[in-house]
Phi, psi and omega in degrees: 000137183290143187261115173244119183244011176215139176207147177235137184222157175251132173239151186220111183277154185302141167286154168291147173286148183288152174283158190248134167266115187205157177223146178297130174222089174241162185297140174069000171234077180293334174230077183278355175095169181292140179222019177292127184274164174292162170280151174284153178293140176287149180288149185253161184239129185239149172239128183231141187275136175231124187287347180279358177252146174223017175208155179266023184296334176300338189261357177281335184244335174256115187247343187240136178222129189227128177285165174277156173282154170292150180276151183289159181286169185221169175293176177074019187067023183274119173284145168299149182278141178284147178277154179286148179274158176252138179237123187258123177271135180229165176288153174300130182112352184288133167264123173263125180234149157288116191288341175280313183268343190073002176294136178279118188265330190200139167233101191270091188265354185233139181296133180084357178292132184236154173219140173279122182249341177210111180275136185287148184287145178286152177290154174283155184276138174281168180294346181290337179283346189261358174295136174214178178291337182255352182223082188275350179223069183282138177251029179260140169210170179235145177285164178284152182279149182290145170287152184289148173234131181218158172247124191249143175245116184255127187230117174273130172238112188293149182264113181214146181275339183225138182242142180250129179245154173162167174284159181301140183069023172285345180106011186302305177309313179291323171300314187288331178291320183292326187256352183219180183269003179289151184228068179292159176296146177224132178203168183268038171224164184281155172071042179278339172259123186255348178211168185292134181248141176245140180218131177272122180262111180255115179290306173197185188304126172076358181239124182203167176210168188243123184256140180236127182249128181243164178306145182300150182260151173231168181293139183087013179301327184291340176267358176105013174280137180084199182247334190301326184304322184295339192246000187299339179295337175294345173271354184296338178260004181286156176255349177208139180251136176247121188258106176273135184234134171284101181280349181224075179287151181290322188288114174303341182262358178291143179243106183293333174293310177299328177287321171303318176298320182290330179292310185294323176290328178291323180295319184286328179290324180291309190200110175311314192289324180283326175303319185288345179301155176303136177222130180250147178270123177233115181270112191259163174070051179277343175303335184274000170245145177279170190304317186288312177297322175309310185286331178287323181291329174295308178299323177289317179300309185302318178293313180292328183278334182078039187266141178232001174286189175293135185234132171232141178244132190218166157234112182289338178298307184254000173081010175298125179080352180295319177300319180298319174302314182301315178291327180287322175300310179305314176294326174291321176288325176295312186296318182295331183293322177286339176258346187280108188296339179295326177296323187284321178288337173286333178285000000 
């Protein structure tokens, strides 16, 4: 299935039915008074998160959604029938915005969470509501209200605990294959990852976390160069970023330190909040170096880069160092969960 993480749609709620002007006309009751009923409510439009969906592809080709209008009122005190609501299902993690004003209408982060995006119009009043001591035969009624109309911007932000950063061919896809059951495409050319991949990493019984792999970033990504800029939004919900660096690049002219700085610079230019997230340095492809060269390159890189945070050296290809990294991530996430006041307030 094609991965679609953004869509624009038009939604129109139903209009309310008109109120009715009617009078009782029964045998032996020549002037029975008003009996016009109210109009029915127009159908509303809701958006609901569904964990069984993982793309917005349904809204790439179908862009207009309109609820039915309510029925008009009738005589004999008969009210018009209200129209059924429409519920549009989207993946968990979808943000719904008004495309004209930019207002965020809903952030659907939980399965089953719903939000009203277009309210149906109220039905009009029949003439039975206008009867009074001085107006015994009212010929007044009101029309139904118009339903709301909106143009919506749907934006999917995948739900993951850990996000992977790095240049193309840094080994992100190989890493996610090594630690989870996800099977993203892996090849020896840039941009093998064309859309985000999610993998569930199971540490032990009842303890797991989700890793998100996005296409590799290049310098100028914040301005739209390369592919990764389109998917940086998917790192917004993560709690930890892993910055993978190719410690043994094939290109003799490559500079891992310069590449690492370029990635962080693009991250900051895109979103300051994303830049401030906890970030660990993961030096990959140690299997291509012997023990002495490996230790030297790690020390030289850390010193040249000026990094003082957590550092892990791994080989995603053969799994060396991956179990240690996975357990460290799980411990970090457990500790953050216990100390984050947002978790307590959400509960």
